N, C-alpha and C positions, 0 to 999 in steps of 0.2 A: 536554659530556657529564659532565664531572666535577661541574659545578654541579648538574645534575639528579640525579645519584647522591647527592650530599651532601644535597639536600633530601628525597629518598626515605628516606635513612637517618634523618634527623631526624624525618620524618613517623611513623616507627615509634614514636618517643617521644611526639610531640605528639598524634597521633591518639587514643590511649587517654585521655590527659588531657583533651582537648577533649570526648570522648564522656562521660567521667565528669562533666564540668562542665555540659554543656548537651545531651547526647544527640546525636541525628543533626544537629541544627542546629549544634552545636559542631564536629562534623567538617566540615560544609559551610563554616563560618567559617574553620576551619584550612586547608581546601583553597583557599579564596579568597585567604587570606594567602599561601599557598605559590605560587599562580599569579601573584599580583602581584609577589612577590619574584623568581620565576623569570623573568618577563617583563622586569623591570628589569635583572636580571643578564645575560640574553642580549642586551638592547639595549646595555648597557654594554660587553660584550665585542665586539659588532659595531662600535660606534662606535670603540673603541680600535683594532681591527684596520684599520678604514677609514682613520682618521687616520694610522696608522703606515704604511700603504701609500702615503699621500700625502706621506710624509717629514715628518710633523708629529706625532711621538709625544707630545710634551708636551700639545698640544691634545687628543689622544686620551685621555690619562690624566685630564685635567681634565674633559672632557665625560663620560667614563665615570663619574667620581666624582659628577658632578652627577646623572646619570640613576640611579645607584645610590642616592644619598642622598635626592633630592628627593621622589619620589612616595610611598614608604612613610612617611617621617617627616612629611610634610605631611598625609597622610591621618590619621595618628595625632593630629596636632595639631587637625585639623578635627573629628574625632570627639570629642576631649576638650573642645573649645570648644562644640560644638553639642549634645551629648547629656548629659543629666543623670542618666539611669538607668544601671544596671549591665549593660545588654543587650550591650555590645560588649567586655566584659572578655576573653572567649575570643579574639575576633578580634584585639584589640590585643596580647594576650600572644603569640598565635601569630605575628602579624606581626613583633613584635620578635625573637622567637626565629629565625624564618626570615631576617629582615633581617640579624641578626648572623652567621648561617651564610653567607649569600650574600656579605656584605661580606668575610668572612674568605677564602672560597674564591676570589672574584673578585680580591681583592688578591693572593693567592698566585699566581694564574694570571698576573696582570699583571707581577709581579716575575719570575716564571719566564720568561715570554716576552721581557721586556726584557733579561734576562741572556743568554738564548740568542741573541738577535739581536745583542747587543753582542759576544759572543764570536765570532759569525760575521763581524762587521765587523772584528774585530781580526786575523782570519786573512788578510785582504786587504791 
């Protein structure tokens, strides 16, 4: 929920900029970027929780980092390699902004969850 709220808050800033740059298509590109980052963020959280429930929190952190990093950055790389025009500037800019926000929020959630679980283990 925190991740979705953070993306909605950032969308208030990114949406008007995308609209000024490319009109309605810019807003659609920004929404596509937000959707990709939100999906990767939720997948990362789900993987981390699942591996933690299997008593393998390190694998959960590493897998969640891979899911969080790989799709958005590889997509930016593929667009940069394949496209020669400036048609994707709004998408790539939005993707990087949403990526940094989801990276920050998901990392904060991972640290918060690991600290709360460790303090719970210390009580026993």
